[in-house]
C-alpha positions in Angstrom: -51.1 9.9 -24.1 -48.7 11.3 -26.7 -48.5 15.1 -26.8 -46.4 15.7 -29.9 -47.5 13.2 -32.5 -45.9 9.9 -31.7 -47.9 7.2 -33.4 -49.0 4.3 -31.1 -46.4 1.6 -31.4 -43.6 -0.4 -29.6 -40.3 1.3 -29.0 -37.6 -0.3 -31.3 -34.2 1.1 -30.6 -31.3 -0.3 -32.5 -27.7 0.5 -31.7 -24.9 0.6 -34.2 -23.8 -2.9 -33.0 -27.2 -4.2 -33.8 -27.3 -2.9 -37.4 -27.3 -5.4 -40.2 -23.8 -5.9 -41.7 -25.0 -4.6 -45.1 -25.9 -1.3 -43.5 -22.7 -1.2 -41.4 -20.7 -1.7 -44.6 -21.9 1.7 -45.9 -20.7 3.6 -42.8 -17.6 5.1 -44.5 -19.9 6.3 -47.2 -21.5 8.3 -44.4 -18.1 9.9 -43.6 -17.8 10.9 -47.2 -21.3 12.3 -47.2 -20.5 14.4 -44.1 -17.5 16.0 -45.9 -19.5 16.6 -49.1 -22.4 18.0 -47.1 -20.3 20.4 -45.2 -18.4 21.4 -48.3 -21.7 22.3 -50.0 -22.6 24.5 -47.1 -19.3 26.2 -47.6 -20.2 27.0 -51.2 -18.1 24.1 -52.6 -14.6 25.6 -52.2 -12.3 24.1 -54.9 -9.7 21.5 -54.0 -6.9 24.0 -54.7 -8.2 26.3 -52.0 -8.5 23.4 -49.5 -4.9 22.6 -50.4 -3.7 26.2 -49.7 -5.8 26.8 -46.5 -4.8 23.4 -45.0 -1.2 24.2 -45.6 -1.6 27.5 -43.8 -3.3 25.8 -40.9 -0.8 23.0 -40.7 2.0 25.5 -40.2 0.4 26.6 -37.0 0.9 24.6 -33.8 -2.5 25.6 -32.5 -5.5 23.3 -33.2 -8.2 24.8 -35.4 -11.8 24.0 -34.5 -10.5 21.2 -32.3 -8.2 19.6 -34.9 -4.5 19.7 -35.4 -4.7 20.1 -39.1 -2.2 18.5 -41.5 -1.6 19.6 -45.1 -4.0 18.2 -47.6 -2.6 18.4 -51.2 -5.2 18.9 -53.8 -5.1 15.3 -54.9 -5.5 14.1 -51.3 -8.5 16.4 -50.7 -10.1 15.1 -53.9 -9.6 11.5 -52.9 -11.0 12.1 -49.4 -14.2 13.3 -50.9 -14.6 11.4 -54.1 -12.7 8.2 -53.5 -14.2 4.7 -53.0 -16.2 4.3 -49.8 -14.8 0.8 -49.3 -11.5 2.1 -48.0 -11.4 3.8 -44.7 -9.1 6.8 -44.7 -7.0 7.8 -41.7 -8.9 9.8 -39.1 -6.4 12.7 -38.9 -6.8 13.2 -42.7 -10.6 13.2 -42.4 -10.6 15.6 -39.4 -8.2 17.9 -41.2 -10.5 18.0 -44.2 -13.5 18.8 -42.0 -11.6 21.5 -40.1 -10.3 23.1 -43.3 -13.8 23.3 -44.8 -15.2 24.7 -41.6 -12.5 27.3 -41.5 -13.1 28.3 -45.1 -16.8 28.8 -44.4 -16.0 30.9 -41.3 -13.6 33.1 -43.3 -16.2 33.6 -46.0 -18.8 34.6 -43.5 -21.1 31.7 -44.1 -23.6 30.2 -41.7 -22.0 27.1 -40.2 -24.9 26.3 -37.9 -26.1 23.4 -40.0 -22.7 21.9 -40.6 -22.3 18.4 -39.2 -20.2 18.8 -36.1 -16.8 17.2 -35.5 -18.1 14.8 -32.8 -20.6 13.3 -35.3 -17.9 12.9 -37.9 -15.7 11.0 -35.4 -18.7 8.7 -34.5 -19.2 7.9 -38.2 -15.5 7.2 -38.6 -15.4 5.0 -35.5 -18.2 2.9 -36.8 -16.7 2.6 -40.2 -13.4 1.4 -38.7 -15.0 -1.6 -36.9 -14.2 -4.9 -38.4 -17.2 -6.9 -39.8 -18.8 -9.4 -37.4 -18.2 -13.1 -37.9 -21.0 -14.8 -39.7 -21.9 -16.7 -36.6 -22.0 -13.6 -34.4 -25.4 -12.6 -33.0 -26.3 -9.4 -31.2 -26.5 -9.9 -27.5 -30.1 -10.1 -26.2 -31.4 -10.2 -22.7 -28.0 -9.9 -20.9 -26.9 -6.8 -22.8 -30.3 -5.3 -22.7 -30.4 -5.7 -18.9 -27.0 -4.1 -18.6 -28.2 -1.2 -20.7 -31.2 -0.5 -18.5 -30.9 2.9 -16.8 -33.6 4.4 -14.6 -34.0 8.1 -13.9 -36.7 7.6 -11.3 -37.1 10.8 -9.4 -35.8 12.8 -12.3 -38.0 11.7 -15.2 -40.2 9.2 -13.6 -40.4 5.4 -14.0 -41.4 5.9 -17.7 -37.9 7.1 -18.5 -36.4 3.6 -18.0 -34.9 2.6 -21.4 -33.9 -0.7 -22.8 -31.8 -0.9 -25.9 -32.2 -4.4 -27.5 -28.9 -5.9 -28.7 -26.9 -3.1 -27.2 -23.7 -3.9 -25.3 -23.4 -1.3 -22.6 -20.7 -0.7 -20.0 -23.0 1.4 -17.8 -22.4 4.9 -16.5 -18.9 6.4 -16.7 -17.3 7.1 -13.4 -14.4 9.4 -12.6 -14.0 10.4 -16.2 -14.9 13.3 -18.5 -17.9 11.2 -19.6 -18.9 10.8 -16.0 -18.8 14.5 -15.4 -20.9 15.1 -18.5 -23.5 12.6 -17.4 -23.7 14.2 -14.0 -24.2 17.6 -15.6 -26.9 16.1 -17.8 -28.7 14.5 -14.8 -28.5 17.9 -13.0 -30.1 19.7 -15.9 -32.9 17.2 -16.1 -33.4 17.3 -12.3 -33.6 21.1 -12.2 -36.1 21.1 -15.1 -38.2 18.6 -13.2 -38.2 20.8 -10.2 -39.0 24.0 -12.2 -42.0 22.2 -13.7 -43.9 22.9 -10.5 -44.2 26.5 -11.5 -43.6 26.3 -15.3 -45.2 28.4 -18.0 -47.5 25.5 -19.1 -49.1 24.9 -15.6 -52.5 26.1 -16.7 -52.6 23.1 -19.0 -51.3 20.6 -16.5 -54.4 18.5 -16.8 -53.4 17.5 -20.4 -49.7 17.2 -19.9 -48.4 13.7 -19.1 -45.7 13.4 -16.5 -43.0 12.3 -19.0 -43.5 15.5 -21.1 -43.1 18.0 -18.3 -39.3 18.1 -18.5 -39.3 18.8 -22.2 -42.0 21.5 -22.0 -40.1 23.2 -19.2 -36.9 23.2 -21.2 -38.3 24.1 -24.6 -38.6 27.9 -24.3 -34.9 28.2 -23.1 -33.3 26.1 -25.9 -31.0 27.7 -28.5 -31.1 24.7 -30.9 -33.8 22.1 -31.4 -33.1 19.2 -33.8 -35.8 16.6 -34.4 -36.6 13.6 -36.5 -40.3 13.0 -37.1 -41.1 9.6 -38.6 -44.9 9.6 -38.6 -46.3 13.0 -37.7 -45.3 16.6 -38.5 -43.4 18.0 -35.4 -45.7 19.9 -33.0 -43.9 23.2 -33.5 -44.7 23.1 -37.2 -48.4 21.9 -37.1 -51.4 24.0 -38.1 -54.3 24.1 -35.6 -56.4 22.0 -38.0 -53.7 19.3 -38.4 -53.2 19.2 -34.6 -56.9 18.7 -34.0 -57.1 16.0 -36.6 -54.0 14.0 -35.5 -54.9 14.2 -31.8 -58.4 12.9 -32.6 -56.9 10.0 -34.5 -54.2 9.1 -32.0 -56.2 9.7 -28.9 -59.9 8.9 -29.7 -60.7 8.2 -26.1 -60.2 11.8 -24.8 -62.9 14.4 -24.6 -63.4 17.3 -27.0 -62.4 19.7 -24.2 -59.2 17.8 -23.6 -58.3 17.8 -27.3 -59.0 21.5 -27.5 -56.7 22.2 -24.6 -53.9 20.1 -26.0 -54.2 22.0 -29.3 -54.2 25.3 -27.5 -51.0 24.3 -25.6 -49.4 23.2 -28.9 -50.2 26.5 -30.6 -48.8 28.4 -27.6 -45.6 26.5 -27.8 -45.1 27.6 -31.4 -44.6 31.2 -30.2 -40.9 30.5 -29.6 -40.4 30.3 -33.4 -41.7 33.9 -33.9 -40.1 35.7 -31.0 -37.1 38.1 -31.6 -34.6 35.5 -30.4 -35.9 32.2 -31.7 -34.1 28.9 -31.3 -32.5 27.3 -34.3 -35.0 24.7 -35.4 -34.0 21.8 -37.7 -36.5 19.1 -38.6 -36.0 15.9 -40.6 -39.5 14.7 -41.6 -40.2 11.3 -43.0 -42.4 11.7 -46.1 -44.8 9.1 -44.6 -45.9 11.9 -42.3 -47.1 13.9 -45.3 -49.3 11.2 -46.8 -53.0 11.9 -46.7 -56.4 10.5 -47.8 -59.0 12.2 -49.9 -61.0 13.0 -46.8 -58.1 14.8 -45.3 -56.8 16.6 -48.4 -58.1 20.0 -47.3 -56.3 19.7 -43.9 -53.0 18.6 -45.6 -53.1 21.4 -48.2 -53.2 24.0 -45.4 -50.5 22.2 -43.5 -48.2 22.0 -46.6 -48.7 25.8 -47.2 -47.7 26.4 -43.5 -44.6 24.2 -43.9 -43.6 26.1 -47.0 -43.8 29.4 -45.2 -41.9 28.2 -42.2 -39.2 26.6 -44.3 -38.3 30.0 -45.6 -37.6 31.4 -42.2 -33.8 32.0 -41.6 -33.8 30.0 -38.3 -35.9 27.0 -39.5 -34.5 24.1 -41.6 -36.9 21.5 -42.9 -35.6 18.4 -44.7 -37.7 15.6 -46.1 -36.4 12.0 -46.1 -37.7 9.1 -48.1 -39.2 6.2 -46.3 -36.5 3.8 -47.6 -33.7 6.1 -46.4 -35.2 6.1 -42.9 -35.8 2.3 -42.6 -33.1 1.9 -40.0 -34.3 4.7 -37.9 -33.7 4.0 -34.2 -37.2 4.6 -32.9 -40.8 4.6 -34.1 -41.4 7.9 -32.3 -39.8 11.4 -32.6 -36.2 12.0 -31.5 -35.4 15.5 -30.3 -31.9 16.8 -29.6 -31.8 19.8 -27.3 -29.1 22.4 -26.8 -29.1 25.1 -24.2 -27.5 28.5 -24.9 -25.0 28.3 -22.0 -21.5 27.4 -23.2 -20.4 23.9 -22.1 -23.8 22.5 -21.3 -24.2 18.9 -22.7 -26.7 18.0 -25.4 -30.0 16.5 -24.1 -32.1 14.0 -25.9 -35.9 13.4 -25.6 -37.5 10.3 -27.3 -41.3 10.2 -27.4 -43.4 7.2 -27.7 -47.2 6.7 -27.7 -47.5 6.4 -23.9 -44.1 7.4 -22.5 -41.0 9.5 -23.0 -37.3 8.8 -22.5 -34.5 11.1 -21.5 -31.2 9.1 -22.0 -28.4 10.4 -19.8 -25.5 8.1 -20.5 -23.0 9.8 -22.8 -22.8 6.8 -25.1 -26.6 6.7 -25.5 -26.9 10.5 -26.1 -24.0 10.3 -28.6 -25.7 7.5 -30.4 -29.0 9.3 -30.9 -27.2 12.5 -31.9 -25.3 10.4 -34.4 -28.5 8.8 -35.6 -30.3 12.1 -36.2 -27.3 13.5 -38.1 -27.1 10.3 -40.2 -30.8 10.8 -41.2 -30.1 14.5 -42.0 -27.3 13.5 -44.3 -29.5 11.0 -46.1 -32.4 13.5 -46.4 -32.9 15.8 -49.3 -31.2 19.2 -48.8 -33.4 22.1 -47.5 -33.9 23.8 -50.8 -34.8 20.5 -52.6 -37.1 19.6 -49.7 -38.9 23.0 -50.1 -39.4 22.2 -53.8 -40.8 18.8 -52.9 -43.3 20.4 -50.5 -44.4 22.8 -53.3 -44.8 19.8 -55.6 -46.9 17.9 -53.1 -49.1 21.0 -52.6 -49.5 21.4 -56.4 -50.5 17.8 -56.7 -53.1 18.1 -54.1 -54.5 21.3 -55.6 -54.6 19.8 -59.1 -56.4 16.7 -57.8 -58.9 18.8 -56.0 -59.4 21.0 -59.1 
């Protein structure tokens, strides 16, 4: 049973090391896109201003936004953002450019919530810096997959055991910062599992699968929710009619009463987007999820209108991504990145499939999925352009009907 719109299918997780070489070759282009994307959110400060601000920051011995900034002359800043993606620039220059742009945005009072974080930038750069594999090299299969298997039985249930094909994995970190973060993550998941016994959704327990309990318990307390939706519109953005229709398609075996209770629960979950202190919600939706048939045109028209309204809320960001741009997505089901409001708490990841859910807890796995969702957001159309595409889809449906 899938509660939030994961289409039936087999989980297909691909790590960076399992990507085709032609896709890996474009990874420094992703570094450039991060810098360009963040600069656009900072209102495209000119290179001369980046020059002056970076010089000011470089004169300070204190790191700025986690970076010890070096001076970036105007020509260097220009080359960092507009140069050829085939040459990997030094990390300290890339980080300095990122920090300078971030600082400019902060000084100008701009919202930096949607900026790509430093950790994701470093992941992109790390991947870009890897040498190409020899032609004869093949991704590891069974042995590496077995090494990557991690169970959270007793925390998330047996369904949370994840296998990552072709993914070399060193196992959990021990006695390191990474190990402490993993321990904190497991503790959060364990506490959520325990709180599920008396959670707000208990009146609907009969239609909540075990693997979804942790996410439902955590959701109202999250400060940031980032999700990639490959085949269905995210549950928090669905209309009642869309939810009824998709649940009937995905779960034809359940009773009408069960379907109605699942829809009621989904509608109640959406209240968090309309409370005085809503979470920051950011969705990247594959355009395949917006395709419809003539028989479902009425349902999709109302859903598109709903998305257009939600996309204009200050705390909601909706980006559409073309099917070809999402072809190397890491799963066939939704990926959700969760952030709690308490300072210092680690990111949590929930991956939903048709009949089970996964909560990766190893730092390298969580970092990978955060990186993957960020990569998709960079490839997607910006929010304003996505809004116009939604309006265009609605106009097309209304004109066809007329």
